[in-house]
Each structure stands twice: as C-alpha cells, then as structure tokens.
GUSETI-986993 format. One record per residue: residue in one letter; x, y, z of N, C-alpha, C in turn. Coordinates in steps of 0.1 Angstrom, whole numbers, padded with zeros to 4 digits, always signed. Layout:
AXYZXYZXYZ ...
//
This chain:
M-0621-0615+0694-0633-0607+0701-0631-0598+0713 A-0635-0583+0713-0635-0578+0725-0647-0577+0733 Q-0646-0574+0747-0658-0575+0749-0669-0563+0748 A-0682-0560+0748-0686-0551+0743-0693-0546+0757 L-0690-0535+0759-0693-0525+0769-0706-0516+0761 T-0718-0516+0768-0725-0508+0762-0733-0502+0768 S-0745-0493+0769-0751-0488+0774-0765-0495+0772 V-0776-0494+0782-0787-0501+0777-0796-0493+0763 T-0791-0482+0758-0801-0476+0746-0792-0480+0739 D-0778-0487+0733-0769-0485+0724-0775-0498+0717 S-0771-0501+0708-0773-0514+0701-0761-0520+0697 A-0759-0536+0696-0748-0539+0693-0750-0553+0687 S-0741-0559+0679-0738-0571+0675-0724-0576+0678 Q-0724-0589+0674-0711-0596+0676-0714-0608+0666 V-0706-0614+0658-0708-0620+0645-0694-0633+0646 G-0696-0644+0644-0686-0653+0644-0683-0658+0656 I-0691-0659+0669-0688-0662+0682-0682-0675+0684 L-0687-0684+0680-0683-0704+0683-0670-0707+0678 D-0669-0697+0664-0652-0696+0658-0645-0691+0667 A-0642-0679+0674-0634-0671+0680-0639-0677+0694 L-0643-0690+0696-0642-0693+0711-0640-0711+0712 P-0632-0716+0706-0631-0727+0706-0628-0734+0717 V-0633-0749+0715-0634-0754+0729-0617-0757+0729 T-0610-0759+0741-0599-0761+0742-0594-0771+0755 P-0583-0780+0747-0580-0794+0755-0583-0792+0770 D-0589-0798+0778-0588-0801+0793-0590-0783+0799 S-0596-0777+0793-0599-0764+0798-0619-0756+0795 T-0616-0743+0807-0627-0738+0803-0622-0726+0802 T-0629-0719+0790-0625-0703+0786-0642-0696+0785 S-0642-0684+0785-0656-0676+0783-0651-0661+0776 R-0657-0657+0773-0661-0640+0768-0671-0635+0771 V-0668-0625+0775-0681-0616+0780-0680-0607+0767 L-0696-0612+0762-0705-0603+0747-0709-0590+0749 L-0715-0588+0758-0721-0577+0762-0725-0577+0780 N-0720-0564+0781-0723-0559+0794-0730-0545+0794 N-0739-0542+0800-0743-0528+0807-0748-0534+0823 P-0757-0521+0825-0767-0522+0838-0776-0532+0839 L-0780-0538+0829-0792-0544+0826-0790-0558+0826 L-0780-0563+0817-0777-0574+0812-0761-0577+0811 R-0756-0588+0816-0744-0592+0809-0746-0604+0802 V-0742-0607+0792-0742-0623+0778-0726-0624+0783 V-0724-0641+0786-0712-0642+0788-0712-0661+0776 Y-0701-0664+0769-0704-0676+0762-0692-0683+0771 F-0693-0692+0769-0686-0704+0774-0682-0718+0767 A-0670-0722+0767-0665-0731+0760-0658-0741+0769 F-0666-0755+0770-0655-0762+0781-0658-0778+0773 D-0647-0782+0776-0643-0794+0770-0648-0805+0780 G-0650-0818+0774-0656-0826+0782-0649-0827+0796 G-0655-0831+0808-0651-0836+0818-0650-0818+0830 E-0647-0811+0822-0651-0794+0831-0661-0795+0836 L-0659-0785+0844-0668-0782+0853-0669-0766+0861 L-0677-0761+0864-0685-0750+0873-0689-0753+0884 T-0679-0752+0895-0682-0752+0909-0693-0747+0915 D-0703-0755+0923-0715-0747+0930-0715-0732+0935 H-0723-0723+0928-0718-0709+0932-0733-0702+0926 S-0739-0689+0934-0753-0684+0929-0745-0671+0921 S-0754-0664+0918-0756-0648+0911-0766-0641+0918 P-0764-0628+0921-0770-0621+0921-0783-0614+0915 R-0780-0624+0902-0787-0615+0892-0795-0627+0886 A-0806-0628+0878-0813-0634+0874-0803-0643+0863 V-0807-0653+0862-0795-0661+0850-0802-0670+0840 V-0801-0672+0826-0806-0679+0815-0792-0686+0811 V-0796-0699+0809-0784-0705+0807-0788-0715+0792 Q-0784-0712+0783-0785-0722+0770-0774-0728+0767 V-0780-0744+0761-0764-0749+0756-0766-0746+0739 L-0753-0740+0739-0756-0739+0723-0745-0753+0713 S-0742-0760+0722-0733-0772+0713-0731-0781+0727 G-0730-0791+0722-0724-0801+0731-0737-0810+0743 A-0729-0813+0753-0740-0818+0764-0736-0816+0778 I-0743-0814+0792-0740-0807+0797-0748-0815+0809 R-0742-0815+0821-0757-0820+0835-0753-0807+0843 F-0766-0798+0848-0766-0788+0849-0774-0794+0866 T-0766-0789+0877-0776-0791+0887-0776-0778+0898 Y-0790-0776+0902-0797-0762+0905-0810-0771+0917 D-0814-0764+0925-0822-0768+0933-0825-0782+0937 G-0808-0787+0944-0809-0801+0946-0812-0812+0935 R-0815-0804+0922-0821-0815+0907-0807-0817+0900 E-0807-0826+0895-0795-0823+0882-0804-0825+0869 V-0801-0818+0857-0810-0821+0847-0798-0820+0835 A-0799-0833+0828-0792-0836+0817-0797-0827+0801 M-0787-0819+0798-0789-0807+0789-0782-0810+0775 K-0789-0811+0766-0782-0807+0753-0782-0797+0743 T-0779-0797+0731-0783-0784+0725-0798-0781+0721 G-0797-0766+0723-0809-0760+0725-0814-0760+0733 D-0811-0766+0744-0818-0767+0761-0817-0754+0766 L-0823-0753+0776-0822-0736+0787-0830-0743+0797 V-0820-0735+0808-0825-0730+0818-0823-0718+0828 Y-0833-0714+0838-0836-0704+0841-0837-0703+0856 L-0827-0693+0859-0826-0698+0875-0831-0680+0881 A-0837-0681+0892-0844-0670+0901-0827-0667+0904 P-0830-0655+0909-0815-0648+0913-0812-0654+0927 G-0798-0655+0929-0793-0663+0946-0793-0677+0942 V-0799-0684+0934-0796-0701+0932-0787-0705+0931 R-0785-0714+0940-0769-0721+0935-0769-0732+0928 H-0759-0730+0920-0760-0742+0909-0746-0744+0904 S-0746-0754+0896-0729-0760+0893-0734-0769+0878 L-0722-0773+0870-0723-0779+0860-0711-0785+0856 I-0712-0799+0845-0704-0804+0845-0709-0807+0829 A-0697-0805+0820-0697-0807+0806-0697-0824+0805 D-0705-0831+0799-0704-0845+0794-0695-0847+0783 E-0692-0835+0771-0689-0836+0760-0682-0824+0757 P-0676-0822+0748-0670-0807+0744-0682-0799+0740 S-0683-0787+0749-0698-0778+0750-0693-0763+0751 H-0704-0757+0741-0705-0741+0742-0718-0735+0750 L-0717-0729+0759-0727-0723+0765-0734-0706+0766 S-0746-0701+0762-0746-0687+0767-0753-0685+0779 L-0746-0678+0785-0752-0673+0796-0757-0657+0797 V-0771-0657+0802-0771-0642+0803-0780-0641+0818 M-0771-0626+0823-0775-0627+0834-0781-0614+0838 I-0795-0611+0843-0803-0598+0843-0802-0592+0857 D-0799-0582+0854-0800-0573+0869-0818-0571+0872 T-0826-0582+0878-0837-0577+0880-0842-0562+0888 E-0834-0557+0893-0837-0547+0906-0836-0538+0893 A-0829-0536+0881-0827-0524+0873-0840-0525+0864 I-0851-0534+0864-0865-0531+0854-0875-0532+0863 E-0872-0535+0883-0886-0534+0889-0892-0518+0892 
//
C-alpha cells in the first residue's frame, strides 16, 4: 500500500487498508493514505498499551476509531472511545491517546487556511 499523493482535484481510492495494516505486537504503525494541500489521511494500528504522547497539529483534526478501544485526551479531558466514535480538534489543540486494546484509527488533518 503506497502513500497516495494527490492534488485536490484528483480523485483516488484505496481498498484493503486494514488488512494491509495489521496490529503488530508491542507496536504503533501508520500509513499515509492521502496527502494534498487541503488534507492528509493517515491510518494507525496500535497494540494494546501503545500510546501517542501529548502533541498538537497546526491543522484541524478528525480522529475516528475504526476498531478497538482507546482513551483520547484533549482540552484536559479524557474520553473513552470505541469502534465508530470520533473526535474533532480545532487547530493547535494538544492531545494524546493510549490504546486500551488492539485498535485501528483514522486521522484526517484539514488545512483550514486553504479553505478560508
């Protein structure tokens, strides 16, 4: 599965993504699926207990749990999330997460300056 670099006006598709990104013991892995000046889409696979430390993004962020369960922290609150749940973060919001079980996440980063 190669990274898809596209322009905003090009259409693209990818299939079999979760099969190509299995959860690996004691690891966090990711794949950039789309990347253009407007948005970037990244899928993550986390084994249980894996985490992302506190950080922020200059872009707006949408995180959706595709499988499993995580604890997502932002704005000083921790949210228990499971398959299908999502969170939106405004640009610059600090956040972190820990996987409570093997999990897959979708991360979409939107360049809000490109659409203003």
